[in-house]
C-alpha positions in Angstrom: 113.3 95.7 153.3 110.5 95.8 150.7 107.1 97.2 151.7 104.3 94.6 152.1 102.8 93.9 148.7 99.1 94.0 147.9 97.5 93.8 144.5 96.5 97.5 144.8 99.8 98.7 146.5 100.8 100.1 143.0 98.3 102.9 143.6 100.6 104.5 146.2 103.4 105.0 143.6 104.0 107.4 140.7 102.7 105.9 137.5 103.5 106.5 133.8 101.5 105.9 130.6 98.1 105.9 132.1 94.8 107.4 130.8 93.1 110.2 132.6 89.4 109.2 133.1 86.9 111.9 133.7 84.4 109.8 135.7 86.2 108.3 138.7 82.9 106.7 139.9 82.4 104.9 136.6 86.0 103.6 136.8 85.3 102.2 140.2 82.1 100.6 139.0 83.8 98.9 136.1 86.6 97.7 138.2 84.1 96.1 140.7 82.4 94.4 137.8 85.6 92.9 136.4 86.6 91.8 139.9 83.5 89.5 139.9 84.3 88.0 136.4 86.1 84.6 136.1 89.8 84.5 135.6 90.9 84.3 132.0 93.8 81.9 132.7 94.6 79.7 135.7 97.4 79.3 138.2 98.4 75.8 137.1 98.7 77.0 133.5 101.0 79.8 134.6 103.1 77.4 136.6 103.3 75.1 133.6 104.6 78.0 131.4 107.1 78.9 134.1 108.5 75.4 134.1 108.9 75.5 130.4 110.6 78.8 130.6 113.0 77.4 133.2 114.1 75.0 130.5 114.6 77.9 128.1 116.8 79.6 130.7 118.8 76.3 131.0 119.3 76.1 127.2 117.0 73.2 126.9 114.1 74.9 125.0 113.5 77.9 122.8 111.0 80.7 123.2 108.9 81.9 120.3 106.7 84.9 121.3 104.7 86.8 118.7 101.4 88.3 117.6 99.8 91.7 117.0 101.4 95.0 117.9 98.0 95.9 119.3 94.8 93.8 119.2 91.7 95.7 118.1 88.0 95.3 118.6 87.2 95.9 114.9 89.6 93.4 113.4 88.7 90.5 115.7 87.6 87.4 113.9 88.1 83.6 114.1 89.8 83.6 110.8 92.4 86.3 111.7 93.1 84.5 115.0 93.4 81.2 113.3 95.9 82.5 110.7 98.1 84.1 113.4 98.0 80.9 115.4 98.9 79.0 112.3 101.9 81.0 111.4 103.4 80.7 114.9 103.0 76.9 114.6 104.7 76.9 111.2 107.6 78.8 112.6 107.7 76.6 115.6 108.0 73.4 113.5 111.0 74.8 111.6 112.7 76.0 114.8 112.1 72.7 116.6 113.7 70.8 113.7 116.7 73.1 113.4 117.5 73.3 117.1 116.4 69.8 118.2 114.8 71.6 121.1 111.1 72.1 122.1 109.7 75.5 121.3 107.7 77.3 123.9 104.9 79.1 122.0 103.6 82.3 123.5 101.2 84.6 121.7 100.8 88.4 122.0 97.1 87.7 122.1 94.0 87.8 124.4 95.0 91.0 126.1 97.4 93.1 124.0 95.1 96.1 123.9 97.1 98.9 125.6 100.0 100.8 124.0 102.5 103.2 125.5 102.8 106.5 123.6 105.7 109.0 123.2 103.3 111.9 123.4 100.1 112.5 125.4 98.5 114.5 122.6 98.3 114.0 118.8 98.1 116.9 116.4 96.2 116.6 113.1 95.2 119.5 110.8 95.6 121.9 113.7 93.5 119.8 116.1 95.0 118.4 119.3 93.4 115.3 120.8 94.6 112.6 123.3 96.9 110.0 121.6 95.5 106.6 120.8 96.5 104.3 123.6 94.9 101.0 122.4 91.3 99.8 122.2 91.1 99.1 125.9 91.4 102.8 126.5 90.2 104.8 123.5 89.5 104.6 119.8 91.9 105.0 116.9 89.4 107.2 115.1 90.6 110.8 115.4 87.6 112.6 116.9 86.9 114.0 120.4 84.5 111.3 121.4 86.6 108.4 120.2 89.8 109.7 121.8 88.2 110.2 125.2 89.4 107.4 127.6 86.4 105.2 128.4 86.7 102.7 131.3 83.9 100.6 129.8 86.3 99.5 127.1 88.0 97.3 129.8 84.8 95.1 129.8 85.0 94.7 126.0 88.7 93.9 126.2 87.9 91.2 128.8 85.1 89.7 126.6 87.3 89.6 123.5 90.1 88.1 125.5 87.8 85.3 126.7 86.6 84.6 123.2 90.2 84.6 122.0 91.3 82.1 124.7 88.4 79.9 123.9 89.4 79.7 120.2 93.1 79.3 121.0 92.4 76.3 123.3 90.2 74.8 120.6 92.9 75.3 117.9 95.6 73.9 120.2 93.7 70.6 120.8 91.3 70.3 117.9 93.4 69.3 115.0 94.8 72.6 113.7 98.1 71.8 115.5 98.6 68.5 113.7 102.3 68.5 112.8 101.8 66.9 109.4 99.3 69.6 108.5 101.6 72.4 109.8 104.5 70.9 107.7 102.3 70.9 104.6 101.7 74.6 105.0 105.5 75.1 105.2 106.0 73.0 102.0 103.5 75.2 100.3 105.7 78.2 101.2 108.9 76.4 100.1 107.4 75.6 96.7 107.2 79.4 96.0 110.7 80.1 97.4 113.9 80.6 95.4 116.1 79.5 98.3 117.3 75.9 97.8 118.5 75.8 101.5 114.9 76.2 102.6 113.9 73.2 100.6 116.7 71.2 102.2 115.3 72.0 105.7 111.8 71.1 104.6 112.9 67.8 103.1 114.7 67.0 106.4 111.5 67.6 108.3 109.5 65.4 105.8 111.9 62.6 106.4 111.7 63.0 110.2 107.9 62.9 110.0 108.0 59.8 107.8 110.3 58.1 110.4 107.9 59.1 113.3 104.9 57.8 111.3 106.7 54.5 110.7 107.3 54.2 114.4 103.5 54.7 115.1 104.0 58.3 116.4 101.3 60.1 114.5 97.8 61.6 115.1 96.1 58.3 114.3 97.9 56.4 117.0 98.4 59.1 119.6 95.8 61.8 120.1 98.4 64.1 121.8 100.4 64.2 118.6 98.1 66.7 117.2 98.0 69.0 120.2 100.2 71.8 121.5 100.7 73.9 124.6 100.0 77.5 123.6 100.2 80.4 126.1 99.2 84.1 126.0 101.0 87.3 127.0 100.7 91.1 126.8 102.2 94.2 128.2 100.9 94.9 131.7 100.2 98.6 131.0 96.7 99.4 132.2 97.1 98.5 135.9 93.4 99.1 136.7 92.6 96.2 134.5 95.5 94.0 135.6 94.6 94.5 139.3 91.0 93.4 138.8 92.1 90.1 137.3 94.8 89.4 139.9 93.6 86.5 142.1 95.0 84.2 144.8 95.4 80.5 144.0 92.9 78.8 146.3 94.8 75.5 146.3 98.5 76.4 146.5 98.5 80.1 147.4 100.3 83.0 145.7 99.0 85.9 143.6 98.5 85.4 139.9 97.6 88.0 137.3 94.9 85.9 135.5 94.7 88.2 132.5 97.5 86.2 130.8 100.1 83.5 131.4 103.0 85.9 130.9 103.2 89.7 131.3 105.9 92.2 130.3 107.0 95.7 131.3 108.0 98.1 128.6 111.0 100.5 128.6 108.7 103.5 129.4 107.3 101.9 132.6 110.1 100.0 134.3 111.4 102.6 136.7 112.3 101.0 140.0 110.3 103.3 142.2 107.1 103.4 140.1 103.8 101.6 140.0 104.4 99.0 137.3 107.5 97.5 138.9 105.6 97.5 142.2 102.7 95.6 140.7 104.8 93.1 138.8 107.0 92.2 141.8 104.1 90.7 143.6 102.6 88.4 141.0 103.8 84.8 140.3 103.6 85.0 136.5 106.7 84.9 134.3 107.7 88.5 133.5 109.3 90.0 130.4 111.3 93.2 130.6 112.1 95.2 127.5 115.7 96.3 127.4 117.1 99.2 125.2 120.7 100.3 124.5 120.8 102.9 127.3 120.0 100.3 130.0 122.7 100.6 132.7 124.4 97.5 134.2 123.6 98.2 137.9 120.0 99.3 137.1 119.4 95.9 135.4 120.7 94.0 138.4 118.6 96.2 140.8 115.5 95.6 138.7 116.0 91.8 138.6 116.6 91.8 142.4 113.3 93.5 142.9 111.3 91.4 140.4 113.0 88.1 141.2 114.7 88.2 144.6 114.8 84.3 144.8 116.5 84.0 141.4 113.7 81.7 140.3 114.4 80.0 136.9 111.7 80.9 134.3 110.7 84.1 136.1 112.5 86.7 134.1 112.9 87.1 130.3 115.1 90.0 129.1 113.8 91.2 125.7 116.4 93.3 123.9 115.2 95.9 121.5 118.2 97.8 120.2 119.0 97.5 116.5 122.0 95.5 115.2 124.6 98.2 115.9 123.5 99.0 119.4 123.1 95.3 120.2 126.8 94.8 119.2 127.9 97.7 121.4 125.7 97.0 124.5 124.5 93.4 124.8 128.0 91.9 125.7 128.4 94.2 128.7 124.8 93.3 129.9 125.4 89.6 129.5 128.7 89.9 131.4 126.9 91.8 134.2 124.2 89.1 134.5 126.8 86.3 134.5 128.9 88.1 137.1 125.9 88.4 139.4 124.8 84.8 138.7 121.3 85.9 137.6 119.1 83.3 135.9 117.4 84.9 132.9 116.2 84.2 129.4 117.7 86.3 126.7 115.2 87.1 123.9 115.5 89.4 120.9 112.8 91.8 119.8 114.2 92.9 116.4 111.1 94.9 115.5 111.1 98.2 117.4 114.6 99.6 116.7 114.1 99.0 113.0 111.0 101.2 112.5 111.2 104.1 110.1 108.9 106.3 107.9 108.9 105.4 104.2 109.1 108.0 101.5 105.3 107.8 101.0 104.6 108.4 104.7 104.0 104.9 106.0 105.6 103.6 109.2 107.4 100.5 108.2 110.3 98.0 109.0 112.8 96.3 106.8 112.8 92.5 106.8 116.6 92.5 106.1 117.2 94.7 109.1 115.1 92.5 111.3 117.0 89.4 110.2 120.3 91.2 110.7 119.5 92.1 114.3 118.6 88.4 115.0 121.8 87.2 113.4 123.8 89.6 115.5 121.9 88.5 118.6 122.9 84.9 118.0 126.5 85.8 117.1 127.0 87.7 120.4 125.6 84.9 122.5 127.9 82.4 120.7 130.9 84.6 121.5 129.8 85.0 125.1 129.1 81.3 125.6 125.4 82.0 126.6 122.2 80.8 125.2 120.1 82.9 122.8 116.8 81.9 124.3 114.1 83.4 122.1 112.6 85.9 119.7 109.8 88.3 120.2 108.0 89.4 117.0 105.1 91.6 115.9 103.5 89.4 113.3 100.1 88.5 111.8 98.8 85.6 109.8 97.1 88.0 107.4 98.6 88.8 104.1 99.4 92.4 105.0 102.0 94.7 103.3 103.4 96.6 106.3 107.1 95.5 106.4 109.3 95.9 103.3 111.5 93.1 101.8 111.5 89.4 102.1 110.9 86.9 99.3 107.7 88.7 98.4 109.8 91.7 97.6 107.4 94.1 99.2 108.6 97.7 98.3 107.7 101.0 99.9 105.3 101.7 97.0 103.4 98.4 97.9 102.8 99.4 101.5 99.4 101.0 100.8 98.1 97.8 99.3 97.2 96.1 102.5 98.3 98.3 105.4 96.0 97.4 108.3 97.9 97.7 111.6 96.4 99.8 114.4 99.8 100.7 115.6 103.2 99.4 114.4 104.0 97.4 111.2 103.9 93.6 111.4 105.5 90.8 109.5 103.0 88.9 107.4 102.7 85.1 107.3 105.2 84.5 104.5 107.7 86.9 106.0 107.3 85.0 109.4 107.9 81.6 107.8 110.9 82.9 105.8 112.4 84.4 109.0 112.0 81.1 110.8 114.0 79.4 108.0 116.7 82.0 108.4 116.7 81.7 112.2 117.0 77.9 111.8 120.4 78.5 110.1 121.5 80.7 113.0 120.5 78.0 115.4 122.5 75.4 113.6 125.7 77.4 113.8 125.2 78.5 117.4 
């Protein structure tokens, strides 16, 4: 029998990947301040997402989750946010047409400020300092003052998240989501492409839009035509912050982490008897779980039983991060185990993390071709298993960065220094994201 859950019961468990704050009284003061602030998202929005994700679990919708590896205080701007929102809409339009399914759009935005690290300390030029753990904890600048964990950064993360959500809601309802406008952006990409099959898909979307317009289904005749539902997500890593924004629904009951619509647990923090799993089991939000190649069958079932004892549809998304070869060797056994135990989950593919390497000129990068290969293998395995490949999880930006090699832009390792801006891991840029959506649309058609 599980212990009685409280939003602070995680504090009684061992915990990984947390900062060590010097001033405990200041931490408590900041937590009390955040407790009094309004929620960033609302229970009904969370329930709405969970219903949509239940459709994904049933094979009736597709999940597109993407955004920054780590949001930063310094790079925040309306233009950067608009461009990232825009590229996810562009990808969504392509995937919707290819699959004939609604696409559930979830951004890695408005809260993705904390990052797990392999090492507690970073060594540079003979100097050892605490590792950068995301702007909510410390600064990327390598000096003693910047790397010191500061609880006041939680307040800044909250404020930026509030600004971000305000802009996202405006973008989602204020005309930026107009499908004709989104398709025009995709046509601009196709005009520069050498792939004739991309043009065929784009022409098909154009004809579908013309048909809908002829039927009176456009922005002029239906105001909802230019609006979308857009949700937010981040890794629930810094539990001090997550606890402060966890509130009860005053109308229908239940505990909701109101920092985001969806939260996920990383591979480094999903031990059954540790704090992160304890915290996550008590909130009503949809939960993602990152799954690597060493994940054991029985462990996965035990974890799902703990996080979703009622087997509620839309509650659990299993996000594989393995690389193509490891995916081929390990995903089939995990799918079979889930099916044998009749667990309702969404299978999503994170093709980014296992494909990271250091270039010859010292930049951390990823190969577009390897990313596409892993997604293709993911779809192929699900086709053989008779299961639904429910979604993709990407680190992507709308900015024209040069952080991942390959794609139609033919970014090479020697180009990485041109516009390498990430605070953590390399991201796909807008053109690479749209190109990837066209490729995924082909996998969806054959699945």
